N, C-alpha and C positions, 0 to 999 in steps of 0.2 A: 173140262178135260184139256190139258195142255198137250199139243201135238208139236214135237220138235221136228223141223224140216231144215235141211241144209242143202244149199246150192253147191254142186260140184262141177258145174260147167258154166262158162261165161254167158252162154245163150239160154240158160235154163230160166223158166218162169216159175215162180212159186205157185203151188196149187192154191186155188181160191174158189169160193162159192160164187157162181154166176149171178144168183139172185138171193135175196133174203128168204130164208126158209128152205133152200135147196138141201137135199139129203147128201149129195155128193160134191166133193171138191173137184173142180176141173183139173185135168192133168194134160200137159202140153209136150209136144215133140221138140227135140233140140236139133233135128236134122231135116233136110229135104230128101225125100226118096220116093221111089215109085214101087208100089206093090204090084207085081204082075199078077195076072189071073191065076188063081189057085196057089199063090205064094204065101208062105208064112215067114214073118221076120220079127225080131225083137227090136223095138223102137226105143232108143234112149230118151230119158226125160231130164237127165242132168240133176236129179235130186236124190237125196237119201231121207228117209222118214223113220223116226223112232216111234213106233206104235207102242203105246203104254201096255204094260203087263195086264193081262186079263181082257185085252181087246185084240181085234184082228182088222186089218185093212183089206177090204174087198174091192177089186177093180171091176168096174162095170162098163159096158158100152156107152157111147154117146149116141143118142137116137139118130142124129143126122148122118153119122158115119155108118151106122147099122143099115140105114135105108139104102146105102150104096152097096150093100153086100159084104161089108168089111166088119169083122167082129174081133173082140179080144179073146185070148185064151189064157189059161193058167192065172186066174185072178185072185191069188191070196198073198198078202204080205203079213207074215207072222210077226209077233211082237219082238222076237229075238233077231230078226233080219236087219242088218245094217248096211247092206250094199246098195248100189244104185237101183232105183225102181225102173225097170224096163217093161214096156207093154208089148206082149206078144200079140201081134196082129195077123189075122188070116183074111186074105181076100178070097172070098167064096164066089165072087162074081166072074163073069166072062170078059171083063174089061179091066185094064190097068187102073189103079187108084193112086192118085198123087197125095202125098203127105208133105206139108210145108212146115218149115221151122216155125215154131210158135203156135201151131194148129192144136186145137183141143182134140185129143185122140181117145180119151177115156175119162172116167170119173172114179174117185176114191171115196168109199164109204167106210167109216170107222164104226165098228159094232162090238159089243161085248161078246165074249165066247162063253 
């Protein structure tokens, strides 16, 4: 399956598999920011993805980020969506969480519907 990905921000990193056999493509932040405790924020990735018809892109947590009490919300990229992929992050912990530009913040799995 061909997955078309377009960078729309100069600091964007293209999604890629961290290791051979991984199920999800790593997705990266294009900004530095701090998620305060109990804060929810949409983090830009600087990419657009053309999910093929008959498939869906599912956004999942990265385990290292989850262990800090930070999780992604609203994790569906439909095949017809052509806007920037933003990752809605929720800090459920009692401590601020720093996101750095270029940091892996989520993973994208492409699955048939």
